[in-house]
N, CA and C atoms as an extended XYZ file, in Angstrom:
213
Properties=species:S:1:pos:R:3:atomname:S:1:resname:S:1:resid:I:1 pbc="F F F"
N         0.848       -1.171        0.000 N   MET     1
C         0.000        0.000        0.000 CA  MET     1
C         0.892        1.233        0.000 C   MET     1
N         0.482        2.256       -0.670 N   GLU     2
C         1.246        3.493       -0.792 CA  GLU     2
C         0.546        4.594       -0.015 C   GLU     2
N         1.345        5.472        0.576 N   ARG     3
C         0.789        6.588        1.338 CA  ARG     3
C         1.066        7.869        0.577 C   ARG     3
N         0.027        8.671        0.383 N   LEU     4
C         0.146        9.951       -0.309 CA  LEU     4
C        -0.347       11.066        0.594 C   LEU     4
N         0.286       12.191        0.486 N   THR     5
C        -0.169       13.388        1.194 CA  THR     5
C        -0.536       14.407        0.130 C   THR     5
N        -1.779       14.864        0.157 N   ILE     6
C        -2.220       15.838       -0.840 CA  ILE     6
C        -2.853       17.025       -0.131 C   ILE     6
N        -2.745       18.165       -0.768 N   GLU     7
C        -3.379       19.369       -0.243 CA  GLU     7
C        -4.558       19.701       -1.140 C   GLU     7
N        -5.722       19.822       -0.515 N   ILE     8
C        -6.961       20.039       -1.254 CA  ILE     8
C        -7.579       21.347       -0.769 C   ILE     8
N        -8.068       22.170       -1.691 N   PRO     9
C        -8.762       23.383       -1.257 CA  PRO     9
C        -9.981       23.016       -0.409 C   PRO     9
N       -10.234       23.816        0.609 N   GLU    10
C       -11.355       23.540        1.526 CA  GLU    10
C       -12.665       23.334        0.765 C   GLU    10
N       -12.880       24.113       -0.276 N   SER    11
C       -14.154       24.037       -1.003 CA  SER    11
C       -14.326       22.706       -1.753 C   SER    11
N       -13.232       22.020       -2.053 N   LYS    12
C       -13.294       20.765       -2.802 CA  LYS    12
C       -12.997       19.539       -1.937 C   LYS    12
N       -12.701       19.733       -0.688 N   SER    13
C       -12.276       18.652        0.189 CA  SER    13
C       -13.313       17.529        0.290 C   SER    13
N       -14.551       17.883        0.534 N   ALA    14
C       -15.588       16.865        0.706 CA  ALA    14
C       -15.764       16.047       -0.578 C   ALA    14
N       -15.749       16.712       -1.723 N   LEU    15
C       -15.911       16.023       -3.001 CA  LEU    15
C       -14.754       15.066       -3.258 C   LEU    15
N       -13.523       15.522       -3.050 N   VAL    16
C       -12.345       14.683       -3.285 CA  VAL    16
C       -12.352       13.486       -2.343 C   VAL    16
N       -12.694       13.703       -1.076 N   LYS    17
C       -12.766       12.596       -0.122 CA  LYS    17
C       -13.824       11.582       -0.545 C   LYS    17
N       -14.961       12.052       -1.004 N   GLN    18
C       -16.036       11.165       -1.444 CA  GLN    18
C       -15.579       10.314       -2.625 C   GLN    18
N       -14.909       10.929       -3.586 N   ILE    19
C       -14.428       10.197       -4.759 CA  ILE    19
C       -13.378        9.163       -4.352 C   ILE    19
N       -12.434        9.585       -3.519 N   LEU    20
C       -11.381        8.665       -3.101 CA  LEU    20
C       -11.941        7.488       -2.309 C   LEU    20
N       -12.877        7.748       -1.413 N   GLU    21
C       -13.484        6.666       -0.635 CA  GLU    21
C       -14.233        5.703       -1.554 C   GLU    21
N       -14.874        6.213       -2.601 N   ALA    22
C       -15.583        5.356       -3.549 CA  ALA    22
C       -14.595        4.456       -4.297 C   ALA    22
N       -13.351        4.921       -4.431 N   LEU    23
C       -12.322        4.126       -5.093 CA  LEU    23
C       -11.619        3.166       -4.139 C   LEU    23
N       -12.018        3.178       -2.869 N   GLY    24
C       -11.445        2.259       -1.897 CA  GLY    24
C       -10.264        2.813       -1.116 C   GLY    24
N       -10.045        4.109       -1.223 N   VAL    25
C        -8.937        4.739       -0.500 CA  VAL    25
C        -9.335        4.920        0.963 C   VAL    25
N        -8.422        4.580        1.864 N   VAL    26
C        -8.653        4.767        3.295 CA  VAL    26
C        -8.109        6.142        3.679 C   VAL    26
N        -8.984        6.969        4.218 N   ILE    27
C        -8.578        8.316        4.623 CA  ILE    27
C        -8.499        8.353        6.144 C   ILE    27
N        -7.299        8.649        6.629 N   LYS    28
C        -7.100        8.732        8.071 CA  LYS    28
C        -7.057       10.190        8.482 C   LYS    28
N        -7.765       10.496        9.541 N   ALA    29
C        -7.767       11.870       10.043 CA  ALA    29
C        -6.418       12.183       10.660 C   ALA    29
N        -5.977       13.395       10.466 N   LYS    30
C        -4.691       13.815       11.009 CA  LYS    30
C        -4.850       14.015       12.515 C   LYS    30
N        -3.921       13.436       13.265 N   LYS    31
C        -3.972       13.572       14.717 CA  LYS    31
C        -3.481       14.956       15.130 C   LYS    31
N        -4.220       15.576       15.999 N   GLN    32
C        -3.808       16.866       16.528 CA  GLN    32
C        -2.845       16.638       17.683 C   GLN    32
N        -1.721       17.294       17.634 N   ALA    33
C        -0.726       17.159       18.707 CA  ALA    33
C        -1.240       17.867       19.956 C   ALA    33
N        -1.103       17.192       21.066 N   ASN    34
C        -1.515       17.772       22.333 CA  ASN    34
C        -0.321       18.515       22.927 C   ASN    34
N        -0.349       19.826       22.850 N   THR    35
C         0.791       20.609       23.320 CA  THR    35
C         0.969       20.489       24.829 C   THR    35
N        -0.095       20.176       25.525 N   GLY    36
C         0.012       20.007       26.976 CA  GLY    36
C         0.947       18.867       27.343 C   GLY    36
N         0.879       17.769       26.580 N   ASP    37
C         1.764       16.630       26.824 CA  ASP    37
C         3.219       17.015       26.587 C   ASP    37
N         3.462       17.762       25.517 N   PHE    38
C         4.823       18.194       25.227 CA  PHE    38
C         5.351       19.104       26.334 C   PHE    38
N         4.504       19.979       26.822 N   ARG    39
C         4.922       20.896       27.888 CA  ARG    39
C         5.256       20.124       29.171 C   ARG    39
N         4.470       19.098       29.468 N   LYS    40
C         4.748       18.290       30.656 CA  LYS    40
C         6.089       17.579       30.526 C   LYS    40
N         6.358       17.022       29.340 N   LYS    41
C         7.624       16.335       29.127 CA  LYS    41
C         8.796       17.303       29.239 C   LYS    41
N         8.637       18.493       28.696 N   LEU    42
C         9.711       19.482       28.781 CA  LEU    42
C         9.925       19.955       30.215 C   LEU    42
N         8.860       20.015       30.988 N   ALA    43
C         8.982       20.454       32.378 CA  ALA    43
C         9.748       19.432       33.212 C   ALA    43
N         9.738       18.166       32.789 N   ASP    44
C        10.431       17.110       33.526 CA  ASP    44
C        11.917       17.000       33.180 C   ASP    44
N        12.369       17.764       32.197 N   VAL    45
C        13.775       17.719       31.817 CA  VAL    45
C        14.603       18.353       32.928 C   VAL    45
N        15.646       17.645       33.333 N   THR    46
C        16.470       18.162       34.420 CA  THR    46
C        17.526       19.118       33.890 C   THR    46
N        17.922       20.017       34.747 N   VAL    47
C        18.975       20.967       34.421 CA  VAL    47
C        20.173       20.607       35.279 C   VAL    47
N        21.325       20.480       34.647 N   TRP    48
C        22.534       20.106       35.364 CA  TRP    48
C        23.307       21.353       35.756 C   TRP    48
N        23.809       21.348       36.964 N   SER    49
C        24.606       22.473       37.445 CA  SER    49
C        26.055       22.295       37.006 C   SER    49
N        26.862       23.310       37.244 N   GLU    50
C        28.286       23.237       36.915 CA  GLU    50
C        28.962       22.120       37.713 C   GLU    50
N        28.548       21.933       38.973 N   ASP    51
C        29.122       20.869       39.801 CA  ASP    51
C        28.814       19.490       39.225 C   ASP    51
N        27.606       19.328       38.660 N   ASP    52
C        27.238       18.059       38.041 CA  ASP    52
C        28.115       17.768       36.826 C   ASP    52
N        28.464       18.804       36.090 N   LEU    53
C        29.256       18.632       34.877 CA  LEU    53
C        30.747       18.472       35.149 C   LEU    53
N        31.197       18.867       36.345 N   LYS    54
C        32.611       18.742       36.704 CA  LYS    54
C        33.085       17.294       36.633 C   LYS    54
N        32.250       16.376       37.031 N   VAL    55
C        32.604       14.955       37.022 CA  VAL    55
C        32.987       14.520       35.612 C   VAL    55
N        32.238       14.974       34.624 N   PHE    56
C        32.536       14.590       33.254 CA  PHE    56
C        33.847       15.213       32.768 C   PHE    56
N        34.072       16.448       33.134 N   GLU    57
C        35.300       17.116       32.723 CA  GLU    57
C        36.515       16.460       33.382 C   GLU    57
N        36.394       16.139       34.671 N   GLU    58
C        37.494       15.478       35.368 CA  GLU    58
C        37.780       14.109       34.767 C   GLU    58
N        36.735       13.378       34.414 N   SER    59
C        36.909       12.054       33.803 CA  SER    59
C        37.579       12.179       32.446 C   SER    59
N        37.208       13.182       31.691 N   LYS    60
C        37.805       13.403       30.378 CA  LYS    60
C        39.300       13.692       30.508 C   LYS    60
N        39.639       14.558       31.455 N   ILE    61
C        41.053       14.901       31.662 CA  ILE    61
C        41.838       13.678       32.102 C   ILE    61
N        41.280       12.886       33.019 N   ALA    62
C        41.961       11.680       33.490 CA  ALA    62
C        42.152       10.690       32.343 C   ALA    62
N        41.177       10.553       31.490 N   PHE    63
C        41.280        9.636       30.360 CA  PHE    63
C        42.362       10.097       29.375 C   PHE    63
N        42.428       11.402       29.161 N   GLU    64
C        43.425       11.937       28.234 CA  GLU    64
C        44.847       11.769       28.773 C   GLU    64
N        44.997       11.690       30.077 N   ARG    65
C        46.326       11.543       30.684 CA  ARG    65
C        46.841       10.107       30.614 C   ARG    65
N        45.965        9.168       30.330 N   LEU    66
C        46.391        7.776       30.236 CA  LEU    66
C        47.354        7.599       29.081 C   LEU    66
N        48.403        6.871       29.330 N   LYS    67
C        49.379        6.598       28.272 CA  LYS    67
C        49.291        5.118       27.934 C   LYS    67
N        49.267        4.785       26.659 N   PRO    68
C        49.212        3.369       26.276 CA  PRO    68
C        50.519        2.666       26.631 C   PRO    68
N        50.405        1.459       27.075 N   GLN    69
C        51.613        0.695       27.419 CA  GLN    69
C        52.305        0.233       26.155 C   GLN    69
N        53.618        0.244       26.217 N   GLN    70
C        54.401       -0.235       25.069 CA  GLN    70
C        54.760       -1.700       25.328 C   GLN    70
N        54.651       -2.510       24.310 N   TRP    71
C        54.929       -3.937       24.448 CA  TRP    71
C        56.302       -4.236       23.993 C   TRP    71
């Protein structure tokens, strides 16, 4: 099955949908995004302080100081 996205003028929308449905096309309604859900998810995002990020910087520096052993 193939999926197509078409833009139809409002005045012709009902007619085009009727014709397509008569041809066996399944028309799915577009889901409206719930902005409230997105806002809740964004509100749960944590903010890291400079102290939280120090651990990563210290680990990076320690890793860079490692010297490979020679065989």
